[in-house]
Biopython code that builds the backbone (N, CA, C, O; Angstrom):
import numpy as np
from Bio.PDB.StructureBuilder import StructureBuilder

atoms = [
    (1, "MET", "N", (102.903, 105.664, 64.547)),
    (1, "MET", "CA", (104.335, 105.426, 64.153)),
    (1, "MET", "C", (103.895, 103.804, 64.179)),
    (1, "MET", "O", (103.167, 103.222, 64.983)),
    (2, "ALA", "N", (104.662, 103.250, 62.910)),
    (2, "ALA", "CA", (104.602, 102.014, 62.105)),
    (2, "ALA", "C", (105.432, 101.063, 63.411)),
    (2, "ALA", "O", (106.372, 101.491, 64.081)),
    (3, "GLY", "N", (104.893, 99.901, 63.519)),
    (3, "GLY", "CA", (106.147, 98.790, 63.921)),
    (3, "GLY", "C", (106.472, 99.357, 65.674)),
    (3, "GLY", "O", (107.589, 99.337, 66.191)),
    (4, "GLY", "N", (105.742, 99.629, 66.064)),
    (4, "GLY", "CA", (105.749, 100.289, 67.634)),
    (4, "GLY", "C", (106.591, 101.498, 67.784)),
    (4, "GLY", "O", (106.906, 101.848, 68.921)),
    (5, "ALA", "N", (106.941, 102.093, 66.870)),
    (5, "ALA", "CA", (107.682, 103.408, 67.393)),
    (5, "ALA", "C", (107.103, 104.391, 67.764)),
    (5, "ALA", "O", (106.126, 104.808, 67.141)),
    (6, "GLN", "N", (107.510, 104.917, 68.726)),
    (6, "GLN", "CA", (106.755, 106.540, 69.111)),
    (6, "GLN", "C", (107.384, 107.651, 68.913)),
    (6, "GLN", "O", (108.471, 107.873, 69.447)),
    (7, "GLU", "N", (106.845, 108.409, 68.201)),
    (7, "GLU", "CA", (107.062, 109.519, 68.227)),
    (7, "GLU", "C", (107.129, 110.703, 69.736)),
    (7, "GLU", "O", (106.033, 111.166, 70.054)),
    (8, "ILE", "N", (107.912, 110.986, 70.283)),
    (8, "ILE", "CA", (108.195, 111.935, 71.350)),
    (8, "ILE", "C", (108.397, 113.241, 71.342)),
    (8, "ILE", "O", (108.374, 113.831, 72.423)),
    (9, "ALA", "N", (108.615, 113.900, 70.236)),
    (9, "ALA", "CA", (109.049, 115.446, 70.357)),
    (9, "ALA", "C", (108.905, 115.615, 68.653)),
    (9, "ALA", "O", (109.116, 114.922, 67.658)),
    (10, "ARG", "N", (108.364, 117.109, 69.000)),
    (10, "ARG", "CA", (108.278, 117.533, 67.442)),
    (10, "ARG", "C", (109.296, 119.562, 67.634)),
    (10, "ARG", "O", (109.371, 120.176, 68.698)),
    (11, "SER", "N", (109.695, 119.904, 66.688)),
    (11, "SER", "CA", (110.130, 121.052, 66.966)),
    (11, "SER", "C", (109.219, 122.139, 67.023)),
    (11, "SER", "O", (108.061, 121.775, 66.814)),
    (12, "GLN", "N", (109.364, 123.409, 67.248)),
    (12, "GLN", "CA", (108.399, 124.464, 67.013)),
    (12, "GLN", "C", (107.812, 124.646, 66.005)),
    (12, "GLN", "O", (106.635, 125.007, 66.000)),
    (13, "THR", "N", (108.807, 124.343, 64.473)),
    (13, "THR", "CA", (108.609, 124.516, 63.773)),
    (13, "THR", "C", (107.703, 123.396, 62.830)),
    (13, "THR", "O", (107.384, 123.587, 61.657)),
    (14, "GLY", "N", (107.289, 121.875, 63.848)),
    (14, "GLY", "CA", (106.593, 121.157, 63.461)),
    (14, "GLY", "C", (107.298, 120.190, 62.881)),
    (14, "GLY", "O", (106.587, 119.398, 62.263)),
    (15, "HIS", "N", (108.698, 119.916, 62.849)),
    (15, "HIS", "CA", (109.257, 119.089, 62.349)),
    (15, "HIS", "C", (109.468, 117.811, 63.440)),
    (15, "HIS", "O", (109.339, 118.007, 64.649)),
    (16, "LEU", "N", (109.774, 116.610, 62.938)),
    (16, "LEU", "CA", (110.347, 115.336, 63.704)),
    (16, "LEU", "C", (111.502, 115.664, 64.595)),
    (16, "LEU", "O", (112.620, 115.724, 64.082)),
    (17, "PHE", "N", (111.311, 115.942, 66.232)),
    (17, "PHE", "CA", (112.448, 115.932, 66.730)),
    (17, "PHE", "C", (112.739, 114.826, 67.092)),
    (17, "PHE", "O", (113.580, 114.370, 66.317)),
    (18, "LEU", "N", (112.396, 113.884, 68.159)),
    (18, "LEU", "CA", (112.624, 112.683, 68.513)),
    (18, "LEU", "C", (111.766, 111.659, 68.880)),
    (18, "LEU", "O", (111.037, 111.541, 69.865)),
    (19, "PHE", "N", (111.907, 111.157, 68.220)),
    (19, "PHE", "CA", (111.234, 109.188, 68.573)),
    (19, "PHE", "C", (112.134, 108.098, 68.934)),
    (19, "PHE", "O", (113.358, 108.021, 69.043)),
    (20, "THR", "N", (111.152, 107.265, 69.091)),
    (20, "THR", "CA", (111.757, 106.045, 69.566)),
    (20, "THR", "C", (111.379, 104.308, 69.263)),
    (20, "THR", "O", (110.210, 103.964, 69.088)),
    (21, "HIS", "N", (112.033, 103.738, 69.244)),
    (21, "HIS", "CA", (111.369, 102.157, 69.319)),
    (21, "HIS", "C", (111.990, 101.337, 70.247)),
    (21, "HIS", "O", (112.998, 100.644, 70.104)),
    (22, "PRO", "N", (110.968, 101.561, 71.636)),
    (22, "PRO", "CA", (111.064, 100.849, 72.656)),
    (22, "PRO", "C", (111.707, 99.302, 72.487)),
    (22, "PRO", "O", (112.603, 98.840, 73.194)),
    (23, "ALA", "N", (111.096, 98.683, 71.485)),
    (23, "ALA", "CA", (111.053, 97.688, 71.731)),
    (23, "ALA", "C", (112.729, 96.697, 71.088)),
    (23, "ALA", "O", (113.169, 95.602, 71.439)),
    (24, "LYS", "N", (113.196, 97.598, 70.175)),
    (24, "LYS", "CA", (114.257, 97.630, 69.679)),
    (24, "LYS", "C", (115.458, 98.166, 70.264)),
    (24, "LYS", "O", (116.594, 97.896, 69.874)),
    (25, "HIS", "N", (115.042, 99.251, 71.605)),
    (25, "HIS", "CA", (116.018, 99.975, 72.335)),
    (25, "HIS", "C", (117.010, 100.677, 71.055)),
    (25, "HIS", "O", (118.156, 100.386, 70.714)),
    (26, "ARG", "N", (116.006, 101.769, 70.488)),
    (26, "ARG", "CA", (116.209, 102.621, 69.500)),
    (26, "ARG", "C", (115.733, 103.830, 69.561)),
    (26, "ARG", "O", (114.527, 104.046, 69.680)),
    (27, "THR", "N", (116.784, 104.917, 69.474)),
    (27, "THR", "CA", (116.197, 106.517, 69.905)),
    (27, "THR", "C", (116.526, 107.470, 68.455)),
    (27, "THR", "O", (117.659, 107.263, 68.022)),
    (28, "PHE", "N", (116.213, 107.851, 68.151)),
    (28, "PHE", "CA", (116.382, 108.779, 67.013)),
    (28, "PHE", "C", (116.443, 110.170, 67.418)),
    (28, "PHE", "O", (115.523, 110.497, 68.166)),
    (29, "LEU", "N", (117.153, 110.940, 67.170)),
    (29, "LEU", "CA", (117.131, 112.149, 67.367)),
    (29, "LEU", "C", (117.388, 113.176, 66.242)),
    (29, "LEU", "O", (118.524, 113.040, 65.788)),
    (30, "PHE", "N", (116.664, 114.182, 65.643)),
    (30, "PHE", "CA", (116.894, 114.742, 64.290)),
    (30, "PHE", "C", (116.962, 116.504, 64.775)),
    (30, "PHE", "O", (116.249, 117.504, 64.684)),
    (31, "ALA", "N", (118.433, 116.074, 65.383)),
    (31, "ALA", "CA", (118.452, 117.358, 65.570)),
    (31, "ALA", "C", (120.344, 117.540, 66.009)),
    (31, "ALA", "O", (121.034, 116.522, 65.968)),
    (32, "HIS", "N", (120.960, 118.837, 66.381)),
    (32, "HIS", "CA", (122.460, 118.840, 66.689)),
    (32, "HIS", "C", (122.716, 119.173, 68.020)),
    (32, "HIS", "O", (123.471, 120.091, 68.339)),
    (33, "LEU", "N", (122.076, 118.416, 68.860)),
    (33, "LEU", "CA", (121.999, 119.201, 70.065)),
    (33, "LEU", "C", (123.806, 118.599, 70.757)),
    (33, "LEU", "O", (124.055, 118.859, 71.935)),
    (34, "GLU", "N", (124.478, 118.123, 70.221)),
    (34, "GLU", "CA", (125.634, 118.054, 70.775)),
    (34, "GLU", "C", (126.675, 119.265, 70.252)),
    (34, "GLU", "O", (127.829, 119.347, 70.674)),
    (35, "TYR", "N", (126.102, 120.189, 69.275)),
    (35, "TYR", "CA", (127.111, 121.304, 68.834)),
    (35, "TYR", "C", (126.888, 122.141, 69.890)),
    (35, "TYR", "O", (125.848, 122.300, 70.528)),
    (36, "GLY", "N", (128.213, 122.788, 70.050)),
    (36, "GLY", "CA", (128.099, 124.036, 70.976)),
    (36, "GLY", "C", (127.884, 125.442, 70.505)),
    (36, "GLY", "O", (127.354, 125.571, 69.401)),
    (37, "ARG", "N", (128.228, 126.553, 71.202)),
    (37, "ARG", "CA", (127.601, 128.191, 70.771)),
    (37, "ARG", "C", (128.120, 128.234, 69.498)),
    (37, "ARG", "O", (127.328, 128.662, 68.658)),
    (38, "ASN", "N", (129.314, 127.892, 69.062)),
    (38, "ASN", "CA", (129.964, 128.494, 67.746)),
    (38, "ASN", "C", (129.915, 127.194, 66.453)),
    (38, "ASN", "O", (130.581, 127.206, 65.417)),
    (39, "ALA", "N", (129.160, 126.381, 66.784)),
    (39, "ALA", "CA", (129.471, 124.312, 66.184)),
    (39, "ALA", "C", (128.751, 124.928, 64.533)),
    (39, "ALA", "O", (129.268, 124.585, 63.469)),
    (40, "LEU", "N", (127.591, 125.800, 64.588)),
    (40, "LEU", "CA", (127.056, 125.664, 63.457)),
    (40, "LEU", "C", (127.566, 126.748, 62.596)),
    (40, "LEU", "O", (127.422, 126.639, 61.379)),
    (41, "LYS", "N", (128.183, 127.846, 63.134)),
    (41, "LYS", "CA", (129.036, 128.844, 62.711)),
    (41, "LYS", "C", (130.002, 128.450, 62.060)),
    (41, "LYS", "O", (130.223, 128.943, 60.954)),
    (42, "GLU", "N", (130.763, 127.525, 62.558)),
    (42, "GLU", "CA", (132.219, 127.123, 61.797)),
    (42, "GLU", "C", (131.390, 126.221, 61.101)),
    (42, "GLU", "O", (131.634, 126.507, 59.928)),
    (43, "GLU", "N", (130.372, 125.099, 61.091)),
    (43, "GLU", "CA", (130.529, 124.552, 59.823)),
    (43, "GLU", "C", (129.942, 125.268, 58.802)),
    (43, "GLU", "O", (130.308, 125.013, 57.655)),
    (44, "TYR", "N", (129.097, 126.119, 58.991)),
    (44, "TYR", "CA", (128.623, 126.851, 57.700)),
    (44, "TYR", "C", (129.765, 127.658, 56.811)),
    (44, "TYR", "O", (129.793, 127.693, 55.581)),
    (45, "GLN", "N", (130.866, 128.414, 57.872)),
    (45, "GLN", "CA", (131.955, 128.744, 57.251)),
    (45, "GLN", "C", (132.763, 127.762, 56.444)),
    (45, "GLN", "O", (133.196, 128.080, 55.336)),
    (46, "ARG", "N", (132.980, 126.546, 56.987)),
    (46, "ARG", "CA", (133.359, 125.650, 56.269)),
    (46, "ARG", "C", (133.165, 125.066, 55.077)),
    (46, "ARG", "O", (134.024, 124.521, 54.384)),
    (47, "GLU", "N", (131.474, 125.246, 54.740)),
    (47, "GLU", "CA", (131.017, 124.664, 53.733)),
    (47, "GLU", "C", (131.080, 125.597, 52.988)),
    (47, "GLU", "O", (131.113, 125.279, 51.799)),
    (48, "TRP", "N", (131.132, 127.401, 53.364)),
    (48, "TRP", "CA", (131.651, 128.266, 52.647)),
    (48, "TRP", "C", (132.768, 128.461, 51.728)),
    (48, "TRP", "O", (132.653, 128.964, 50.610)),
    (49, "GLN", "N", (134.169, 127.917, 52.400)),
    (49, "GLN", "CA", (135.029, 128.200, 51.965)),
    (49, "GLN", "C", (135.480, 126.646, 51.026)),
    (49, "GLN", "O", (136.542, 126.476, 50.426)),
    (50, "ALA", "N", (134.348, 125.671, 51.131)),
    (50, "ALA", "CA", (135.114, 124.536, 50.263)),
    (50, "ALA", "C", (134.204, 124.625, 48.636)),
    (50, "ALA", "O", (134.635, 124.356, 47.515)),
    (51, "LYS", "N", (132.823, 125.104, 49.055)),
    (51, "LYS", "CA", (131.842, 125.038, 47.893)),
    (51, "LYS", "C", (131.607, 126.653, 47.261)),
    (51, "LYS", "O", (130.520, 127.220, 47.145)),
    (52, "VAL", "N", (132.888, 127.170, 46.914)),
    (52, "VAL", "CA", (132.758, 128.204, 45.970)),
    (52, "VAL", "C", (131.697, 128.364, 45.031)),
    (52, "VAL", "O", (130.864, 129.268, 45.091)),
    (53, "ALA", "N", (131.737, 127.562, 44.252)),
    (53, "ALA", "CA", (130.962, 127.507, 43.174)),
    (53, "ALA", "C", (129.337, 127.093, 43.464)),
    (53, "ALA", "O", (128.445, 127.189, 42.620)),
    (54, "GLN", "N", (129.200, 126.702, 44.593)),
    (54, "GLN", "CA", (127.476, 126.580, 45.086)),
    (54, "GLN", "C", (127.203, 127.450, 46.533)),
    (54, "GLN", "O", (126.576, 127.164, 47.553)),
    (55, "ARG", "N", (127.658, 128.151, 46.290)),
    (55, "ARG", "CA", (127.442, 129.285, 47.572)),
    (55, "ARG", "C", (125.922, 129.792, 47.355)),
    (55, "ARG", "O", (125.298, 130.511, 48.136)),
    (56, "THR", "N", (125.550, 129.368, 46.370)),
    (56, "THR", "CA", (124.120, 130.296, 46.373)),
    (56, "THR", "C", (123.128, 129.397, 46.905)),
    (56, "THR", "O", (121.984, 129.791, 47.135)),
    (57, "LEU", "N", (123.537, 128.088, 47.135)),
    (57, "LEU", "CA", (122.917, 127.180, 47.330)),
    (57, "LEU", "C", (122.918, 126.959, 48.505)),
    (57, "LEU", "O", (121.890, 126.454, 48.957)),
    (58, "LEU", "N", (124.064, 127.247, 49.456)),
    (58, "LEU", "CA", (123.876, 127.158, 50.820)),
    (58, "LEU", "C", (122.950, 127.928, 51.691)),
    (58, "LEU", "O", (122.994, 129.158, 51.687)),
    (59, "ALA", "N", (121.940, 127.133, 52.592)),
    (59, "ALA", "CA", (121.285, 128.097, 53.054)),
    (59, "ALA", "C", (121.587, 128.579, 54.571)),
    (59, "ALA", "O", (121.725, 127.879, 55.575)),
    (60, "ARG", "N", (121.634, 129.692, 54.463)),
    (60, "ARG", "CA", (122.484, 130.373, 56.048)),
    (60, "ARG", "C", (121.633, 130.370, 57.287)),
    (60, "ARG", "O", (120.552, 130.937, 57.445)),
    (61, "PRO", "N", (122.409, 129.524, 58.264)),
    (61, "PRO", "CA", (121.460, 129.539, 59.724)),
    (61, "PRO", "C", (120.598, 129.999, 59.908)),
    (61, "PRO", "O", (120.835, 131.185, 59.682)),
    (62, "GLN", "N", (119.223, 129.865, 60.319)),
    (62, "GLN", "CA", (118.087, 130.246, 60.599)),
    (62, "GLN", "C", (117.885, 130.210, 62.196)),
    (62, "GLN", "O", (118.097, 129.237, 62.919)),
    (63, "HIS", "N", (117.362, 131.674, 62.649)),
    (63, "HIS", "CA", (117.336, 131.322, 64.202)),
    (63, "HIS", "C", (118.287, 131.190, 65.129)),
    (63, "HIS", "O", (117.980, 130.798, 66.255)),
    (64, "TYR", "N", (119.697, 131.521, 64.772)),
    (64, "TYR", "CA", (120.531, 130.950, 65.492)),
    (64, "TYR", "C", (121.432, 132.167, 65.910)),
    (64, "TYR", "O", (122.206, 131.991, 66.851)),
    (65, "TYR", "N", (121.393, 133.400, 65.278)),
    (65, "TYR", "CA", (122.510, 134.747, 65.862)),
    (65, "TYR", "C", (121.541, 135.248, 66.124)),
    (65, "TYR", "O", (120.465, 134.987, 65.587)),
    (66, "LEU", "N", (121.821, 136.520, 67.487)),
    (66, "LEU", "CA", (121.016, 137.480, 68.062)),
    (66, "LEU", "C", (121.297, 138.328, 66.720)),
    (66, "LEU", "O", (120.283, 138.951, 66.403)),
    (67, "ASP", "N", (122.317, 138.523, 65.888)),
    (67, "ASP", "CA", (122.430, 139.654, 64.857)),
    (67, "ASP", "C", (122.046, 138.810, 63.245)),
    (67, "ASP", "O", (122.867, 138.644, 62.343)),
    (68, "GLU", "N", (121.140, 138.537, 63.230)),
    (68, "GLU", "CA", (120.879, 137.679, 61.824)),
    (68, "GLU", "C", (121.452, 138.151, 60.543)),
    (68, "GLU", "O", (121.889, 137.491, 59.601)),
    (69, "THR", "N", (121.327, 139.869, 60.761)),
    (69, "THR", "CA", (121.743, 140.318, 59.395)),
    (69, "THR", "C", (123.497, 140.013, 59.184)),
    (69, "THR", "O", (123.988, 139.368, 58.258)),
    (70, "ASN", "N", (124.175, 140.613, 60.214)),
    (70, "ASN", "CA", (125.424, 140.464, 60.093)),
    (70, "ASN", "C", (126.053, 138.860, 60.896)),
    (70, "ASN", "O", (127.105, 138.729, 61.522)),
    (71, "GLN", "N", (125.189, 137.991, 60.657)),
    (71, "GLN", "CA", (125.558, 136.495, 61.323)),
    (71, "GLN", "C", (126.464, 137.056, 62.244)),
    (71, "GLN", "O", (127.608, 136.674, 61.998)),
    (72, "ALA", "N", (126.374, 137.999, 63.441)),
    (72, "ALA", "CA", (126.985, 137.875, 64.769)),
    (72, "ALA", "C", (125.988, 137.042, 65.909)),
    (72, "ALA", "O", (124.796, 136.740, 65.850)),
    (73, "GLN", "N", (126.664, 136.894, 66.599)),
    (73, "GLN", "CA", (126.468, 136.511, 68.183)),
    (73, "GLN", "C", (125.778, 135.084, 67.828)),
    (73, "GLN", "O", (124.627, 135.146, 67.397)),
    (74, "PRO", "N", (126.181, 134.224, 67.924)),
    (74, "PRO", "CA", (125.187, 133.111, 67.977)),
    (74, "PRO", "C", (124.624, 132.589, 69.382)),
    (74, "PRO", "O", (125.360, 132.333, 70.334)),
    (75, "ASP", "N", (123.666, 132.502, 69.392)),
    (75, "ASP", "CA", (122.358, 132.497, 70.319)),
    (75, "ASP", "C", (122.581, 130.788, 70.834)),
    (75, "ASP", "O", (122.066, 129.954, 70.089)),
    (76, "PHE", "N", (123.278, 130.308, 71.992)),
    (76, "PHE", "CA", (123.110, 129.284, 72.451)),
    (76, "PHE", "C", (121.948, 129.014, 73.249)),
    (76, "PHE", "O", (121.968, 128.931, 74.477)),
    (77, "SER", "N", (120.948, 128.879, 72.530)),
    (77, "SER", "CA", (119.410, 128.804, 73.456)),
    (77, "SER", "C", (119.293, 127.261, 74.120)),
    (77, "SER", "O", (118.670, 126.908, 75.122)),
    (78, "TRP", "N", (120.104, 126.486, 73.211)),
    (78, "TRP", "CA", (119.558, 125.143, 73.244)),
    (78, "TRP", "C", (120.421, 124.256, 74.516)),
    (78, "TRP", "O", (120.251, 123.107, 74.924)),
    (79, "GLU", "N", (121.350, 125.262, 74.909)),
    (79, "GLU", "CA", (122.258, 125.089, 76.114)),
    (79, "GLU", "C", (122.045, 123.606, 77.236)),
    (79, "GLU", "O", (122.653, 122.546, 77.386)),
    (80, "GLU", "N", (120.719, 124.317, 77.920)),
    (80, "GLU", "CA", (120.023, 123.685, 79.030)),
    (80, "GLU", "C", (119.334, 122.645, 78.497)),
    (80, "GLU", "O", (119.003, 121.727, 79.246)),
    (81, "THR", "N", (119.019, 122.610, 77.191)),
    (81, "THR", "CA", (118.285, 121.334, 76.647)),
    (81, "THR", "C", (119.050, 120.110, 76.617)),
    (81, "THR", "O", (118.852, 118.981, 77.068)),
    (82, "GLN", "N", (120.444, 120.922, 75.631)),
    (82, "GLN", "CA", (121.510, 119.777, 75.629)),
    (82, "GLN", "C", (122.050, 118.951, 76.590)),
    (82, "GLN", "O", (122.375, 117.766, 76.508)),
    (83, "ARG", "N", (122.119, 119.919, 77.747)),
    (83, "ARG", "CA", (122.436, 119.373, 79.324)),
    (83, "ARG", "C", (121.577, 118.177, 79.753)),
    (83, "ARG", "O", (121.923, 117.239, 80.472)),
    (84, "ILE", "N", (120.214, 118.427, 79.087)),
    (84, "ILE", "CA", (119.355, 117.349, 80.102)),
    (84, "ILE", "C", (119.060, 116.629, 79.397)),
    (84, "ILE", "O", (118.526, 115.602, 79.816)),
    (85, "PHE", "N", (119.245, 116.803, 78.108)),
    (85, "PHE", "CA", (118.847, 115.337, 76.975)),
    (85, "PHE", "C", (120.099, 114.490, 77.736)),
    (85, "PHE", "O", (119.898, 113.781, 78.722)),
    (86, "PHE", "N", (121.101, 114.637, 77.264)),
    (86, "PHE", "CA", (122.495, 114.058, 77.336)),
    (86, "PHE", "C", (122.381, 113.343, 78.862)),
    (86, "PHE", "O", (122.557, 112.140, 79.052)),
    (87, "GLN", "N", (122.138, 114.067, 79.633)),
    (87, "GLN", "CA", (122.636, 113.590, 81.254)),
    (87, "GLN", "C", (121.536, 112.581, 81.548)),
    (87, "GLN", "O", (121.738, 111.630, 82.303)),
    (88, "ASN", "N", (119.940, 112.877, 80.722)),
    (88, "ASN", "CA", (119.013, 111.926, 80.769)),
    (88, "ASN", "C", (119.385, 110.466, 80.398)),
    (88, "ASN", "O", (119.175, 109.440, 81.045)),
    (89, "TRP", "N", (120.328, 110.721, 78.524)),
    (89, "TRP", "CA", (120.756, 109.620, 78.049)),
    (89, "TRP", "C", (121.477, 108.642, 78.849)),
    (89, "TRP", "O", (121.270, 107.449, 79.072)),
    (90, "LEU", "N", (122.647, 109.702, 79.332)),
    (90, "LEU", "CA", (123.514, 108.598, 79.970)),
    (90, "LEU", "C", (122.818, 108.087, 81.478)),
    (90, "LEU", "O", (123.366, 107.074, 81.912)),
    (91, "ASP", "N", (122.022, 108.474, 82.092)),
    (91, "ASP", "CA", (121.593, 108.028, 83.225)),
    (91, "ASP", "C", (120.539, 106.849, 82.704)),
    (91, "ASP", "O", (120.095, 106.050, 83.528)),
    (92, "LEU", "N", (120.208, 106.785, 81.483)),
    (92, "LEU", "CA", (119.631, 105.724, 80.945)),
    (92, "LEU", "C", (120.190, 104.584, 80.522)),
    (92, "LEU", "O", (119.663, 103.483, 80.678)),
    (93, "VAL", "N", (121.173, 104.760, 80.020)),
    (93, "VAL", "CA", (122.336, 103.446, 79.689)),
    (93, "VAL", "C", (122.977, 103.526, 80.994)),
    (93, "VAL", "O", (123.566, 102.446, 80.999)),
    (94, "ALA", "N", (123.240, 104.051, 82.039)),
    (94, "ALA", "CA", (123.576, 103.158, 83.250)),
    (94, "ALA", "C", (122.699, 102.346, 83.741)),
    (94, "ALA", "O", (122.927, 101.137, 83.768)),
    (95, "ARG", "N", (121.416, 102.936, 84.266)),
    (95, "ARG", "CA", (120.111, 101.999, 84.470)),
    (95, "ARG", "C", (120.237, 100.674, 83.550)),
    (95, "ARG", "O", (120.167, 99.504, 83.926)),
    (96, "ARG", "N", (120.435, 101.157, 82.287)),
    (96, "ARG", "CA", (119.975, 99.563, 81.591)),
    (96, "ARG", "C", (121.415, 98.803, 81.773)),
    (96, "ARG", "O", (121.520, 97.616, 81.466)),
    (97, "LYS", "N", (122.155, 99.307, 82.120)),
    (97, "LYS", "CA", (123.921, 98.445, 82.425)),
    (97, "LYS", "C", (123.441, 97.847, 83.629)),
    (97, "LYS", "O", (123.472, 96.617, 83.587)),
    (98, "GLU", "N", (122.865, 98.503, 85.038)),
    (98, "GLU", "CA", (122.759, 98.129, 86.017)),
    (98, "GLU", "C", (121.736, 96.757, 86.133)),
    (98, "GLU", "O", (121.921, 95.974, 87.065)),
    (99, "GLU", "N", (120.697, 96.523, 85.180)),
    (99, "GLU", "CA", (119.558, 95.661, 85.146)),
    (99, "GLU", "C", (120.241, 94.510, 84.512)),
    (99, "GLU", "O", (119.809, 93.382, 84.754)),
    (100, "LYS", "N", (121.284, 94.671, 83.709)),
    (100, "LYS", "CA", (121.931, 93.545, 82.763)),
    (100, "LYS", "C", (122.921, 92.615, 84.017)),
    (100, "LYS", "O", (123.118, 91.400, 84.044)),
    (101, "VAL", "N", (123.347, 93.521, 84.839)),
    (101, "VAL", "CA", (124.456, 92.716, 85.869)),
    (101, "VAL", "C", (123.736, 91.709, 87.001)),
    (101, "VAL", "O", (124.431, 91.078, 87.797)),
]
sb = StructureBuilder()
sb.init_structure("model")
sb.init_model(0)
sb.init_chain("A")
sb.init_seg("    ")
for serial, (resi, resn, name, xyz) in enumerate(atoms, 1):
    if name == "N":
        sb.init_residue(resn, " ", resi, " ")
    sb.init_atom(name, np.array(xyz, "f"), 0.0, 1.0, " ", f" {name:<3s}", serial, name[0])
structure = sb.get_structure()
């Protein structure tokens, strides 16, 4: 990647997931790892209620429900990834803070 940026990870579908620019101390995450089990469901329902005239344009969540047909039983398959990612991030912030002291 240009200017010192480094690709760290791609999703299973080949989309950019995470990249960093170490020299500028920046990391970019293209996902919503902060979402809990029901967050995407609640966001989709909120949009569905708010955009009645545009409902045909709203993309249904994909690979999210164990029962895709009835949009039931959200699969929180990223829970462990979420925990590890944010713990590593907090550890990195703490180490950098200690280095500055």
